[in-house]
C-alpha positions in Angstrom: 71.3 -16.6 9.5 68.2 -14.6 10.4 69.0 -12.1 7.6 69.2 -14.9 5.1 65.9 -16.4 6.2 64.2 -13.0 6.0 65.8 -12.4 2.5 64.4 -15.7 1.3 61.0 -14.9 2.7 61.1 -11.5 1.0 61.9 -13.2 -2.4 59.2 -15.8 -1.8 56.6 -13.0 -1.1 57.9 -11.1 -4.2 58.7 -7.8 -2.7 62.2 -7.1 -4.2 63.3 -5.0 -7.1 62.3 -6.5 -10.5 65.8 -6.2 -12.1 67.4 -9.6 -11.5 66.6 -10.0 -7.8 63.0 -10.8 -7.0 59.7 -10.2 -8.8 57.5 -7.2 -8.2 55.7 -7.0 -4.8 52.0 -7.5 -4.6 50.2 -4.4 -5.7 53.3 -2.9 -7.3 52.6 -1.5 -10.7 55.7 0.5 -11.5 59.4 0.4 -10.4 62.4 2.5 -11.2 65.6 1.0 -9.7 67.8 3.3 -7.7 70.2 3.7 -4.7 67.6 5.7 -2.7 63.9 4.9 -3.1 60.6 6.6 -2.7 57.5 4.4 -2.4 54.2 5.9 -3.7 51.0 4.6 -2.3 48.3 5.5 -4.8 44.7 4.4 -5.3 45.0 3.6 -9.0 41.9 1.5 -8.9 38.7 1.7 -6.8 35.4 -0.1 -6.6 34.3 -3.3 -4.8 36.4 -5.5 -7.2 39.3 -2.9 -7.5 38.7 -2.9 -11.2 37.7 0.7 -11.9 40.6 2.9 -13.1 41.1 6.2 -11.3 42.1 8.5 -14.2 43.4 11.3 -12.1 45.6 8.9 -10.1 47.2 7.9 -13.4 48.2 11.6 -13.8 49.7 11.7 -10.3 51.7 8.5 -11.0 53.0 9.8 -14.3 53.9 13.2 -12.8 55.9 11.4 -10.1 57.7 9.3 -12.7 58.5 12.4 -14.7 60.0 14.0 -11.6 62.2 11.0 -10.8 63.3 10.7 -14.4 64.3 14.3 -14.6 66.1 14.2 -11.2 68.2 11.3 -12.5 68.8 12.9 -15.9 70.1 16.1 -14.3 72.1 14.3 -11.6 70.6 16.5 -8.9 72.1 14.3 -6.2 75.6 13.6 -7.5 76.5 9.9 -7.4 73.1 8.8 -6.3 70.3 7.4 -8.5 66.7 8.0 -7.3 64.4 5.0 -7.3 60.6 4.8 -7.2 58.0 2.2 -6.4 54.3 2.8 -7.2 51.9 0.6 -5.2 48.2 0.3 -6.1 46.3 0.5 -2.8 42.8 0.2 -4.2 41.7 2.9 -1.7 42.1 0.2 1.1 43.7 1.0 4.4 45.0 -2.6 4.9 46.5 -2.8 1.5 48.3 0.6 2.0 49.9 -0.6 5.2 50.9 -4.0 3.6 52.5 -2.3 0.6 54.4 0.2 2.8 55.9 -2.5 5.0 56.8 -4.8 2.1 58.5 -1.9 0.3 60.7 -1.2 3.4 61.6 -4.9 3.7 62.5 -5.1 0.0 64.8 -2.1 0.4 66.5 -3.4 3.6 67.3 -6.8 2.0 68.0 -5.8 -1.6 70.9 -7.5 -3.2 73.8 -6.9 -3.5 73.4 -3.8 -1.3 70.5 -2.4 0.7 68.5 0.5 -0.8 68.1 3.7 1.3 64.4 4.1 2.0 63.6 7.8 1.8 59.9 7.6 2.7 56.4 7.4 1.3 54.3 9.6 -0.9 50.6 9.2 0.1 48.2 7.6 0.5 45.9 10.5 0.0 43.0 9.6 2.3 43.5 10.4 6.0 42.7 7.1 7.5 45.1 5.1 5.3 47.8 7.7 5.8 47.5 7.6 9.6 47.5 3.8 9.5 50.7 3.7 7.4 52.3 6.2 9.7 51.6 4.1 12.8 52.8 1.0 11.1 56.1 2.5 9.9 57.0 5.0 12.6 59.5 2.7 14.2 61.2 2.3 10.8 62.1 6.0 10.6 60.3 6.5 7.3 58.2 9.7 6.9 54.9 9.9 5.2 54.5 12.9 2.9 51.1 13.9 1.5 51.2 14.2 -2.3 48.2 16.6 -2.5 46.0 18.9 -0.5 43.7 17.2 2.0 40.9 18.7 4.1 42.3 17.7 7.4 45.8 16.9 8.7 46.7 13.5 10.1 48.9 13.4 13.2 52.6 12.6 12.5 52.5 13.3 8.7 54.5 15.8 6.8 51.9 17.8 4.8 53.3 19.2 1.6 50.5 21.7 1.5 48.6 22.9 4.5 45.0 22.1 3.7 42.3 24.8 3.9 38.8 23.1 3.9 37.1 26.4 4.9 38.2 28.0 1.7 36.9 25.1 -0.5 33.5 25.3 1.1 33.4 29.1 0.9 34.0 28.8 -2.8 31.1 26.4 -3.1 28.8 28.7 -1.2 29.7 31.6 -3.5 28.8 29.5 -6.5 25.5 28.6 -5.0 24.8 32.2 -4.3 25.5 33.1 -7.9 23.3 30.3 -9.1 20.4 31.7 -7.2 20.2 28.8 -4.7 19.0 30.0 -1.3 18.5 26.6 0.4 20.3 23.3 0.3 20.6 19.8 1.9 24.0 18.4 2.6 25.2 14.8 2.4 28.7 14.0 3.5 30.7 10.7 3.5 31.1 8.8 6.7 34.7 9.7 7.4 36.8 12.5 8.8 37.2 14.1 5.4 33.4 14.3 4.9 32.6 15.5 8.4 35.3 18.2 8.3 34.1 19.6 5.0 30.4 19.6 6.1 31.2 21.5 9.3 33.0 24.2 7.3 30.2 24.3 4.7 27.5 24.9 7.2 29.5 27.7 8.8 30.1 29.4 5.4 26.4 28.9 4.4 25.2 30.6 7.5 27.5 33.5 6.9 26.1 33.9 3.4 22.4 33.5 4.6 22.0 30.2 2.6 19.6 28.0 4.6 20.8 24.4 5.3 17.8 22.2 5.5 19.5 19.1 6.8 22.9 17.5 7.1 23.0 13.7 6.6 25.9 11.2 6.7 26.2 8.9 3.7 24.5 5.5 4.0 22.5 3.4 1.7 21.3 5.5 -1.3 17.6 4.4 -1.0 17.5 5.4 2.7 19.1 8.7 1.9 16.6 9.4 -0.8 13.7 8.9 1.6 15.2 11.4 4.0 15.9 14.0 1.2 12.5 13.9 -0.4 10.5 17.0 0.5 13.6 19.1 1.0 15.2 21.7 -1.1 16.0 20.7 -4.7 19.7 21.6 -4.3 21.9 18.9 -2.8 25.6 19.4 -1.9 27.7 16.2 -1.6 31.0 16.4 0.2 33.7 14.0 1.2 36.0 11.3 -0.1 36.4 11.4 -3.8 35.0 8.1 -5.2 32.3 7.9 -2.5 31.1 11.4 -3.5 30.8 10.3 -7.1 29.0 7.1 -6.2 26.5 8.9 -4.1 25.9 11.5 -6.8 25.2 8.8 -9.4 22.9 6.8 -7.1 20.8 9.8 -5.9 20.5 11.3 -9.4 19.0 8.0 -10.8 16.5 7.5 -8.0 14.5 10.6 -9.1 12.5 13.2 -7.2 15.4 13.8 -4.8 17.3 16.7 -6.3 16.9 19.4 -9.0 20.6 20.3 -8.7 23.7 18.5 -7.3 26.9 20.3 -6.3 30.2 18.4 -6.0 33.2 20.0 -4.4 36.3 18.2 -5.4 39.2 19.1 -3.1 41.5 16.5 -4.6 41.3 17.4 -8.2 39.1 17.5 -11.3 36.3 15.0 -12.0 36.7 13.3 -15.4 33.3 13.2 -17.2 33.7 9.5 -18.0 33.5 8.9 -14.2 30.2 10.7 -14.0 28.6 9.3 -17.2 25.5 8.1 -15.3 24.7 11.4 -13.7 21.2 12.5 -14.9 20.6 15.4 -12.5 22.1 18.8 -13.5 25.4 19.0 -11.6 27.7 21.9 -10.7 31.3 20.7 -10.3 34.0 22.7 -8.7 37.3 21.5 -10.3 40.5 22.6 -8.6 42.9 24.5 -10.9 46.6 23.5 -10.9 49.7 24.9 -12.6 50.1 23.4 -16.1 53.6 22.0 -16.8 54.6 22.5 -20.4 56.4 19.1 -20.7 53.8 17.0 -18.9 51.6 16.4 -22.0 54.6 15.2 -24.0 55.5 12.8 -21.2 52.0 11.4 -21.1 52.1 10.7 -24.9 55.5 9.0 -25.0 56.1 5.5 -26.4 52.5 4.9 -27.5 53.6 1.7 -29.2 54.4 -0.1 -26.0 52.3 -2.8 -24.5 49.0 -2.0 -22.8 49.4 0.0 -19.6 47.5 2.2 -17.3 48.6 5.3 -19.2 47.3 3.9 -22.5 43.9 3.2 -20.9 43.9 6.7 -19.5 44.7 8.3 -22.9 42.1 6.0 -24.6 39.4 7.3 -22.2 40.4 10.9 -23.0 40.2 10.4 -26.7 36.8 8.6 -26.4 35.3 11.5 -24.4 34.2 14.2 -26.9 33.3 16.8 -24.3 36.5 16.4 -22.3 38.8 19.3 -22.8 42.6 18.6 -22.6 43.5 15.8 -20.3 40.6 16.1 -17.9 42.3 19.3 -16.5 45.5 18.8 -14.6 44.9 17.3 -11.2 46.2 19.6 -8.4 48.0 16.6 -6.8 50.1 16.0 -9.9 52.3 19.1 -9.5 52.2 18.6 -5.7 53.6 15.1 -6.2 56.4 16.5 -8.3 57.1 19.0 -5.6 57.2 16.2 -3.0 59.8 14.4 -5.0 61.9 17.6 -5.2 61.5 17.9 -1.4 63.0 14.5 -0.9 65.8 15.3 -3.4 66.7 18.6 -1.7 66.7 17.0 1.8 69.0 14.2 0.4 71.3 16.7 -1.2 71.6 18.6 2.0 72.1 15.4 4.1 74.8 14.1 1.7 76.8 17.4 1.9 76.6 17.5 5.7 77.3 13.8 6.5 79.2 12.3 3.6 82.1 14.8 3.2 83.5 14.3 -0.3 82.2 10.8 -1.0 80.4 10.4 -4.3 77.9 7.8 -3.2 75.8 7.1 -0.2 78.1 7.0 2.8 77.4 4.8 6.0 76.6 8.0 8.0 73.8 8.8 5.6 72.3 5.3 5.7 72.3 5.4 9.5 70.8 8.9 9.8 68.4 9.3 12.7 64.7 9.6 11.8 64.4 12.9 13.7 67.3 14.5 11.7 65.9 13.2 8.4 62.4 14.6 9.2 63.9 17.9 10.1 65.7 18.1 6.8 62.4 17.3 4.9 60.4 19.9 6.7 63.0 22.7 6.2 63.8 21.8 2.6 63.9 24.9 0.4 62.9 24.0 -3.2 64.0 27.1 -5.0 67.3 25.8 -6.3 66.2 22.3 -7.4 62.9 23.5 -8.8 64.7 26.1 -10.9 66.9 23.4 -12.4 64.2 20.8 -12.9 60.7 22.5 -13.1 60.9 26.3 -13.4 57.1 26.4 -13.9 56.7 25.4 -10.2 59.0 28.1 -8.7 56.2 30.7 -8.5 53.5 28.3 -7.2 54.5 28.5 -3.5 54.3 24.7 -3.0 57.0 24.5 -0.3 56.3 22.3 2.7 54.0 24.0 5.1 52.7 26.7 2.6 49.0 27.4 2.8 46.7 25.9 0.3 45.0 28.6 -1.9 42.3 26.6 -3.8 41.1 28.1 -7.1 38.3 26.3 -9.0 36.8 26.1 -12.4 33.0 25.8 -12.2 31.5 23.4 -14.7 27.9 22.4 -15.3 27.1 18.8 -16.3 23.8 18.9 -18.1 22.3 16.5 -20.6 25.6 14.7 -21.0 27.5 17.9 -21.7 30.2 19.3 -19.5 30.4 23.1 -19.9 32.7 25.5 -18.1 30.6 28.4 -16.8 33.0 30.3 -14.5 35.6 30.2 -11.8 35.6 30.6 -8.0 37.8 31.0 -5.0 37.2 31.5 -1.3 36.1 35.2 -1.6 34.2 35.4 -4.9 32.9 33.7 -8.0 32.3 34.8 -11.5 29.8 32.9 -13.6 29.4 33.9 -17.2 27.2 31.2 -18.9 25.1 30.0 -15.9 21.4 30.9 -15.8 20.0 31.1 -12.2 18.7 27.6 -11.4 15.2 26.9 -10.1 15.0 24.5 -7.1 12.3 23.3 -4.8 11.6 24.6 -1.3 12.2 22.7 2.0 10.2 22.2 5.2 12.5 24.2 7.3 13.8 26.5 4.6 10.8 28.5 3.1 10.8 29.8 -0.4 11.8 33.4 -1.0 12.9 35.3 -4.0 16.7 35.5 -4.6 18.2 38.9 -4.4 18.7 40.5 -7.8 22.4 40.7 -8.6 23.5 43.2 -11.2 25.6 41.8 -14.1 29.4 42.4 -13.8 31.5 44.1 -16.3 32.8 40.8 -17.5 29.4 39.7 -18.6 28.9 37.1 -15.9 27.5 37.1 -12.3 29.9 38.7 -9.8 29.4 37.5 -6.2 31.3 39.7 -3.8 30.3 38.8 -0.3 27.8 37.8 2.3 26.0 41.1 2.9 25.0 41.8 -0.7 25.9 45.4 -0.1 24.1 46.7 -3.3 20.7 45.6 -2.0 21.0 44.5 1.6 17.9 43.4 3.4 17.3 42.2 7.0 17.3 38.4 7.0 14.3 36.4 8.2 14.6 36.2 12.0 13.4 32.6 11.9 16.5 31.6 10.0 18.9 33.2 12.6 20.5 31.5 15.6 20.3 33.0 19.1 23.8 34.5 18.8 23.0 36.1 15.5 19.8 37.6 17.0 21.8 38.9 19.9 24.3 40.4 17.6 21.6 42.2 15.6 20.0 43.5 18.8 23.3 44.8 20.1 24.1 46.5 16.8 20.6 48.1 16.7 20.9 49.3 20.3 24.4 50.8 19.6 23.0 52.7 16.6 20.1 54.1 18.6 22.6 55.3 21.4 24.8 57.0 18.8 21.7 58.7 17.3 20.5 59.9 20.7 24.0 61.1 21.7 24.4 63.0 18.5 20.9 64.6 18.9 21.8 65.8 22.5 25.0 67.4 21.2 23.1 69.2 18.5 20.5 70.5 20.9 23.2 71.7 23.4 25.0 73.6 20.6 21.8 75.4 19.7 20.8 76.5 23.2 24.2 77.2 24.8 25.1 80.9 25.3 27.2 82.5 22.5 31.0 82.9 23.1 32.0 86.4 24.3 34.9 86.5 21.8 
């Protein structure tokens, strides 16, 4: 009786499968019917009214749909059809939790037979992912990150181990190559922003780039007042859409920044999302492996009714300076890999627990959460990736592998987005970028940038913090106590070596000759 009542409530709330059972759940934008389902929690829209389309999230959704379609076409799990739900979370924590719980209820009370809930993909931001994990941990459904994030959330299965220090080191190398010696930092008021800012300050100190001030994001006008009189270079770090909103606001106030630097850990920034940026802006766009069939999948069935994909493609065609499809988002191939991770774990569980049954056996449906989680974390993707997406085999995207961010460096100036180089955590090569002039700050005095010889590639080659070709002692006023102590110890050590060597030389000169 209770099950019937709950089933009726589910249908009333509209959280069942669309094909002949109940209408789509609130926030659900896509559904692929299957015996075992993955629910994707994705911020397809953002903004106060949840009406601004996130173009790179459309890529992530389409990549996931491509993976599910190919898994079913190749019958990678014999006798089992993989299902998918995509829920638009609008970047809201509460909506993410609601969509996750509704999806689980819909699977549990699906007619005529329950659907096996495999788990969730996303959400991408840490707070929402942690909230979903807490709300669903008693249901035995794991939460898998669909892209690299700057800090891990407890209890989640990270597809890629994030490396925030590498992202910030790449940004520091780019600043060094652009001739910027002093910056102010603004980060978003969340764990992502704070984590990135801490790593950025550490990397900047190592490269002798002076950090004037570090501010947490608040009202744009108040921020502008605190930033006036500081260095002209402004670095903005943190949650994706908040970073873009801050950059647009601060660039339009005027007299705040001569240069803005955006570090995008989640993927590239479409130019149409930064159309109102007036200040010259350096953008680090994460590079991702390009899948040969992804573009064809994006352009399929263009005669169908209006959809998110059509709006995405229309925005691309209207953007004259946009190359390709905004550059592939790094989370798109990561989402495909996450689907393959679920598939491999399901294949292994079916072989182990279902004997020779062709469909989902009762033992598989009642699998303990700890066993299922262990299968996910130990899944080897070599076999399924070779069959479905050979382009991903060499990318090292297995669960727990370390994130190795590589970036394209682009300059947004006078409405034009131009690629000027590339960067990683150890170096940057800038071929078309002229050294940029910025103001001085109160704490960071002006000084001439070190002349860097041109590289053989015709760009600027930044090799490391010491600038070994023209090393000079840094200004003592810019050093911390520990750095001063380290310099003093090193200097004392060199003096002792010199004196000891001199004594040995003097002894060799005055000692009696050997009789032999």
